[in-house]
C-alpha positions, 0 to 999 in steps of 0.5 A: 617394036624391032628387037635389039640386034645384040639380043638376037645375036646372043640367041643365035650364039646360044643356039649354036652351042646347044646344037654343036654336038648334033649338027654337022659343020655344013649345017652350022655354016648354013645356020650362020648364013641364015641368021645374017640374012634374017638379022640384016633388015632388023639391024638397018631398021634399028639404025634408022630408028635411032637416027629419026628419034631426036626429030620425032621427040622434038616433034612430039614436044612441039605438038604437046606445047602447041596443044597446051597453048590452044586449050580452053581453060588454060589460064588462071587468076587468083586473089588471096589474103596473107599473113607475114612473119619476118626474121630479125634483120640488120638495117644499115642507115647512111645519111652522109650530109648528116654524118650518120652511118650506122647499123641497127642490129637484129631488129624485129618486125611484123606485118600489119594485118587489116581487119576483115571489114577493111579487107572487104571494104577495099575490095568493093572500093578497088583499093587493092593496096590496103590488105595484105593481098596476093595476086597470081595469074598464070598459064599452063604449058602442057595439056595435062595442066600440071606445069605453068608459068605465072606472074605473082604479086605479094603485097606484104607489109613490113614494120619494125616493132616499136618498143624494142631495144636494139644494138646500134653500131657505127656513127651517129652525128659523132664519132663511133657509137655502139650500144642499145637504142630504144625503138620509138616513133621518133628515133627509129620508125621504119616501115615498108608499109604500102608495102613490101611488094614482091613482084615475081615470075614463077614456075608452077607444078601441080600433082594430083592427090585425090578426086576426079582430075580437072573436075570439082572435088579434085585435090592437088599439091601445088609448088612454086619457085620464082624470082623477081623485084622488090617494089616497096614504099618506104615510110620512116622517121630516122632520128626525128627526120621523116622521109618525104616522097610526096602524095601517092597519086603523084610520081607513082613509080618506079626509079626516081627518088621521090616516087611513091613506089621504087625498085629497091632490090630483088627477091626469090622464093619457094611456095608449097600448098594445096589447091582444091577444086570447088567447081570445075572452074573455081578453086581454093588454095592454101599455101606457105611461102618462104622468100629472101629479099635484098633491099638496096637504096631504100629512101630515108631522110637525106640518105638510104637504107640497106637490109636483107629480109627473110619472110615466111608467109601464109596465103589463102586464095580463091581462083578461077580457070578461064 
């Protein structure tokens, strides 16, 4: 490497001070001239290096990116099972033709966990909307396989708990009403049961913690951050009126009012956990995720519902590198 010219000049000045009493004026002049002659090529080379640095850096980054895209085993896919936990949420119901415009305050909700038997059965029958499943597919973007971009699907389920008593404010068929409401199957059965689907694009980081790198026995810290859309299926009965969207195999998706799944909002979340390589191409992953969702225009009978949701999720997945 070429030394910085300022360091050399500093060394030159120090040398001059130390020899000032012993050297003659002519010697000092000669030393100064010699230093200029010696330092000139280094100064020019340093200037050239600084000019070439951005291009060299860009070339290195491009080469690394190209290598990552061409490597084998640079894709991964995983399937997992999860449990969800929800913070209490306000749900606003608007049914203009019925004269209803009210908000259910701080409604508690739960997921709907399938039994292990139902989960295994759904895998063999390829019915992937039965369990609370999680799908991840991604591609590494660096040769070290520590950064990736992925698509994820969290097929979560959301059900307002029956039997609870909630406060209601707004208008229900009559002028302003407020007070308690007992949640049951007829007056307020509200579910995003098939399900509350989070479709996201994530940035993914992995950090080596233990064991041989990229081999069986490796333990990694994994973290994700991403955002996307909410694609729920609404299943509800509001004040005795059930929501009807037609059969599941008709009008499947995504923007019509009678579609089974509809784009009804957006979501963003972060996830962190551990990935353990059980074989060179197989791994297990245990993570925790926090997501925030904004739902708008969820279909109800002759109207719509709006709400925001905070979700905490635990996910156990198995994956393969290919």
